[in-house]
C-alpha positions as CSV (number, residue, x, y, z in Angstrom):
1,M,16.0,15.5,3.9
2,N,16.5,18.8,5.9
3,F,20.2,18.2,6.6
4,L,20.9,21.7,7.7
5,G,18.1,21.5,10.2
6,H,19.6,18.2,11.4
7,L,23.0,19.7,11.7
8,L,21.9,22.7,13.6
9,G,20.0,20.5,16.2
10,R,16.8,21.9,15.1
11,R,13.3,20.9,16.7
12,Y,10.5,20.2,14.4
13,Q,6.8,21.0,15.2
14,G,5.5,17.5,14.3
15,F,5.7,15.1,11.4
16,V,3.9,13.9,8.4
17,L,3.7,10.0,8.0
18,A,4.2,8.5,4.5
19,L,2.6,5.2,4.2
20,A,3.7,2.9,1.4
21,G,2.0,0.5,-0.8
22,G,2.6,-3.4,-0.8
23,G,-0.6,-5.4,-0.6
24,G,0.0,-7.9,2.2
25,R,3.1,-6.3,3.0
26,G,1.3,-3.3,4.2
27,L,-0.3,-5.0,7.2
28,A,3.3,-4.0,8.9
29,H,1.6,-0.2,8.8
30,L,-0.5,-1.5,11.6
31,G,2.0,-2.4,13.8
32,A,3.9,0.8,12.9
33,L,1.1,3.0,13.8
34,R,0.7,1.3,17.1
35,A,4.3,1.6,18.0
36,L,4.0,5.4,17.3
37,E,1.0,5.9,19.0
38,E,2.2,4.2,22.3
39,N,4.8,6.7,22.3
40,D,2.4,9.7,21.9
41,L,3.7,10.2,18.4
42,K,0.7,10.8,16.2
43,P,1.1,12.5,12.7
44,D,-0.1,15.8,11.7
45,A,-1.0,14.7,8.5
46,I,-0.8,11.2,6.4
47,V,-0.1,10.6,2.8
48,G,-0.8,7.0,1.6
49,T,-0.3,4.7,-1.4
50,S,-2.3,1.8,-2.2
51,I,-2.7,-0.3,0.9
52,G,-0.9,2.7,3.1
53,A,-3.7,4.9,1.8
54,L,-6.5,2.5,2.9
55,F,-4.7,2.2,6.3
56,G,-3.7,5.7,6.7
57,A,-7.4,6.7,5.7
58,M,-8.9,4.4,8.5
59,Y,-6.6,5.7,10.9
60,A,-7.1,9.3,10.0
61,L,-10.9,9.0,10.4
62,N,-10.3,7.3,13.9
63,P,-6.7,7.6,15.4
64,D,-7.0,4.4,17.4
65,A,-4.3,1.8,16.2
66,E,-5.7,-1.0,18.4
67,A,-9.3,-0.4,16.9
68,L,-7.6,-0.2,13.3
69,Q,-5.9,-3.6,13.8
70,R,-9.0,-5.3,15.1
71,R,-11.2,-4.1,12.2
72,V,-8.8,-5.4,9.7
73,F,-8.1,-8.7,11.3
74,E,-12.0,-9.2,11.6
75,F,-12.3,-8.5,7.8
76,L,-9.4,-10.9,6.9
77,D,-11.3,-13.3,8.9
78,S,-14.7,-12.7,7.3
79,D,-16.5,-14.5,4.4
80,A,-16.6,-11.0,2.6
81,F,-12.6,-11.2,2.3
82,H,-12.4,-15.0,1.4
83,N,-14.9,-14.4,-1.1
84,L,-13.0,-11.7,-3.1
85,S,-11.9,-13.4,-6.1
86,L,-8.5,-11.8,-7.3
87,P,-7.6,-13.6,-10.5
88,K,-4.2,-15.2,-10.6
89,V,-2.3,-16.4,-13.7
90,H,-0.6,-19.9,-13.1
91,D,1.1,-22.3,-15.3
92,V,-1.6,-24.1,-16.9
93,D,-1.8,-27.2,-14.7
94,T,-4.3,-29.3,-13.1
95,E,-5.9,-27.7,-10.1
96,A,-6.4,-29.4,-6.6
97,G,-4.7,-32.6,-7.8
98,D,-7.4,-33.3,-10.1
99,E,-5.9,-35.7,-12.8
100,S,-9.2,-36.6,-14.6
101,W,-10.0,-35.6,-17.9
102,L,-12.7,-33.3,-16.7
103,G,-10.5,-31.7,-14.2
104,R,-7.7,-31.2,-17.0
105,L,-10.1,-29.6,-19.4
106,T,-11.6,-27.2,-16.8
107,T,-8.4,-26.0,-15.8
108,V,-7.2,-25.5,-19.2
109,A,-10.6,-23.6,-20.2
110,R,-10.3,-21.5,-17.2
111,Q,-6.7,-20.4,-18.1
112,T,-7.6,-19.8,-21.8
113,I,-10.1,-17.3,-21.1
114,L,-8.3,-15.3,-18.6
115,Y,-5.4,-15.3,-21.0
116,T,-7.8,-14.3,-23.9
117,R,-8.9,-11.5,-21.8
118,A,-5.4,-10.4,-21.1
119,M,-4.8,-10.2,-24.7
120,T,-7.9,-7.9,-25.5
121,D,-8.6,-5.9,-22.5
122,I,-6.5,-3.7,-20.1
123,A,-7.5,-5.4,-17.0
124,V,-9.0,-8.9,-16.0
125,A,-11.1,-7.6,-13.4
126,D,-13.2,-4.5,-12.5
127,D,-12.7,-2.1,-9.5
128,T,-15.8,-3.3,-7.8
129,A,-13.8,-5.5,-5.1
130,L,-11.8,-2.5,-4.5
131,A,-14.8,-0.1,-3.9
132,Q,-16.3,-2.7,-1.7
133,V,-13.0,-3.0,0.5
134,A,-12.8,0.9,0.9
135,G,-16.6,1.2,1.6
136,V,-16.4,-1.4,4.5
137,F,-13.6,0.2,6.0
138,C,-14.3,3.8,5.6
139,G,-18.1,3.8,5.3
140,E,-19.5,7.3,5.2
141,G,-16.3,9.1,6.0
142,N,-14.5,11.3,3.7
143,F,-11.6,13.7,3.5
144,E,-13.3,16.7,5.3
145,T,-14.4,14.6,8.2
146,A,-10.8,13.0,9.0
147,K,-9.4,14.1,12.2
148,I,-6.0,13.8,10.7
149,P,-5.6,15.6,7.3
150,L,-5.2,12.9,4.6
151,H,-3.7,12.6,1.1
152,V,-4.2,9.8,-1.4
153,T,-1.8,9.1,-4.4
154,A,-3.1,7.9,-7.7
155,V,-1.6,7.9,-11.1
156,R,-3.7,9.4,-14.0
157,F,-4.1,7.0,-17.0
158,P,-3.0,6.9,-19.7
159,G,-0.9,10.3,-19.1
160,G,0.9,8.8,-16.1
161,E,1.0,11.9,-14.0
162,C,1.1,11.3,-9.9
163,H,-2.1,13.0,-8.6
164,L,-2.8,13.7,-4.8
165,F,-6.2,13.8,-3.6
166,S,-7.4,15.3,-0.5
167,K,-10.9,16.2,-1.2
168,G,-13.7,14.5,-3.0
169,D,-14.9,11.0,-2.8
170,L,-12.5,9.4,-0.3
171,C,-13.8,5.8,-1.5
172,K,-13.1,6.2,-5.0
173,A,-9.6,7.8,-4.3
174,L,-8.9,4.9,-2.1
175,A,-10.0,2.5,-5.0
176,A,-8.0,4.6,-7.6
177,S,-4.9,4.3,-5.4
178,M,-5.3,0.3,-4.8
179,A,-6.1,-0.1,-8.5
180,V,-3.2,-2.5,-9.7
181,P,-2.6,-2.2,-13.4
182,G,-3.8,-5.0,-15.5
183,V,-5.8,-6.5,-12.7
184,F,-8.2,-3.8,-12.0
185,D,-9.8,-1.3,-14.4
186,P,-8.9,2.3,-14.1
187,V,-11.1,4.3,-11.5
188,E,-13.0,7.1,-12.9
189,I,-13.1,10.4,-11.0
190,D,-14.3,13.8,-12.3
191,A,-13.9,12.3,-15.9
192,H,-10.4,11.1,-15.4
193,R,-9.3,7.9,-15.0
194,Y,-6.7,6.6,-12.2
195,L,-4.7,3.5,-11.3
196,D,-2.4,2.5,-8.5
197,G,-0.4,5.4,-7.0
198,G,2.5,3.1,-6.4
199,L,3.3,3.1,-10.3
200,A,4.9,6.7,-9.5
201,S,5.3,6.7,-5.7
202,E,5.7,3.5,-4.0
203,V,6.9,5.3,-0.7
204,P,5.1,8.6,-1.0
205,A,7.8,10.7,0.9
206,M,8.1,13.5,-1.8
207,E,4.4,14.1,-1.6
208,A,4.8,14.0,2.2
209,R,7.7,16.5,1.9
210,S,5.4,18.9,0.0
211,V,2.5,18.7,2.6
212,A,5.0,19.0,5.5
213,G,6.6,22.3,4.7
214,E,9.8,23.6,6.7
215,D,8.8,23.1,10.3
216,K,7.6,19.5,10.0
217,L,9.5,15.9,9.7
218,V,8.5,13.5,7.0
219,V,8.6,9.9,8.5
220,A,8.2,7.1,6.1
221,V,7.1,3.5,6.3
222,N,8.7,1.3,3.5
223,T,6.9,-1.8,2.7
224,G,8.0,-2.4,-0.9
225,A,9.1,-5.9,-2.3
226,R,12.8,-6.9,-3.1
227,P,14.0,-9.9,-5.0
228,D,14.6,-13.0,-3.3
229,P,18.2,-14.0,-3.7
230,D,17.2,-17.6,-3.1
231,H,14.4,-17.9,-5.8
232,A,15.1,-17.5,-9.4
233,P,12.0,-17.0,-11.9
234,T,11.1,-20.1,-13.9
235,N,8.7,-18.6,-16.6
236,V,8.1,-15.2,-18.3
237,M,5.5,-14.2,-15.7
238,G,8.0,-14.7,-13.0
239,M,10.7,-12.9,-15.0
240,L,8.6,-9.9,-15.7
241,D,7.7,-9.7,-11.7
242,W,11.6,-9.9,-10.9
243,T,12.0,-7.2,-13.3
244,A,9.4,-4.8,-11.5
245,Q,10.7,-5.7,-8.0
246,V,14.3,-4.5,-9.2
247,K,12.9,-1.4,-10.6
248,S,10.7,-0.8,-7.4
249,L,13.9,-1.4,-5.1
250,Y,15.9,1.4,-6.8
251,L,12.9,3.6,-7.2
252,R,12.3,3.6,-3.5
253,Q,15.9,4.3,-2.7
254,Y,15.2,7.7,-4.7
255,E,11.8,8.3,-3.1
256,K,13.1,7.5,0.5
257,A,15.6,10.4,0.2
258,H,12.9,12.9,0.8
259,A,12.4,11.5,4.4
260,D,13.8,12.3,7.7
261,V,13.2,9.0,9.2
262,V,12.6,6.0,7.6
263,I,10.8,3.0,9.1
264,E,11.6,-0.2,7.0
265,P,9.9,-3.6,8.4
266,L,11.2,-6.9,7.0
267,V,8.5,-7.8,4.9
268,G,10.4,-7.5,1.4
269,Y,9.8,-11.1,0.6
270,T,6.1,-11.1,1.2
271,Q,3.9,-11.4,-1.9
272,W,1.4,-8.4,-2.5
273,H,-1.6,-10.8,-2.4
274,D,-0.5,-12.8,0.6
275,F,-2.5,-11.9,3.9
276,S,-2.0,-15.1,5.3
277,N,0.5,-14.2,8.3
278,S,-1.1,-11.0,9.4
279,D,0.3,-11.3,13.0
280,H,3.8,-11.8,11.8
281,E,3.8,-8.7,9.2
282,V,2.0,-6.5,12.2
283,R,4.9,-7.5,14.6
284,R,7.5,-6.7,12.2
285,G,6.0,-3.2,11.6
286,Y,5.8,-2.7,15.4
287,E,9.5,-3.6,15.8
288,A,10.7,-1.6,13.2
289,A,8.8,1.5,14.3
290,L,10.0,1.0,17.9
291,E,13.4,1.2,16.8
292,K,13.1,4.7,15.1
293,V,11.1,6.0,18.1
294,P,14.2,7.5,20.0
295,E,15.4,9.4,16.9
296,L,12.1,10.6,16.1
297,Q,11.7,12.0,19.6
298,R,15.1,13.5,19.7
299,L,14.3,15.3,16.4
300,L,11.0,16.5,17.9
301,G,12.7,17.7,21.1
302,R,10.8,15.2,23.4
């Protein structure tokens, strides 16, 4: 954070927007973008991670928050979205209340196949669905045709270096940034493989700072998960998820320190694969951004 600039009452020449990952929690980005736009606060550049990269790319290509939300909601209501098959690992139990021997056998067989692949491969799904989603939303758009300069994070596999894409195949960069490890295969770009940018930068404020320079603010929207104090894990998978959430919570504390203004919608308990409360998540993003508008306007000398 540019503390000296703040102390001297410095006026900045715009801002770079950092949009975090978070799956379904990232729907809050739609509301945050609308609140900023309604107050004539459009970013000079966007840096996105995972779902933040996708929504950031859509907005960079067509800076219209209302149109962006409409397109996302139409997709969430479409057969294309409902037919996406994201694998889930459950306890081995009878599905849909089917207590028959055939129902039990089918459930065990499905879980056995999934667990077997989990032990013999690095992912349980390929990146086809991610490429489809990126293609639906961004079509023929690319980095060069974006109306707002765009940067997308992804992590190189297996070295672990965080890479910032700003040119090349936009759809592939977005697929790489959204490729959750263990769920999706790494995405190959220019003879290298990449996975979810959130592994190294859930809130890409540090990357946004490198893009912003000295004359622009960094505004970060944090849509990360946090452990639910009223829900304790009951199995190994739950414990692993809880561990990841705790690590994520403290990593984001470090990452947010690179931002001048942090917008934090109250979406931390929403699961990454849950897109069922879209209106609610968008409203939380809108309200959280509105609270920060006066501070951002002051820093920009509006």
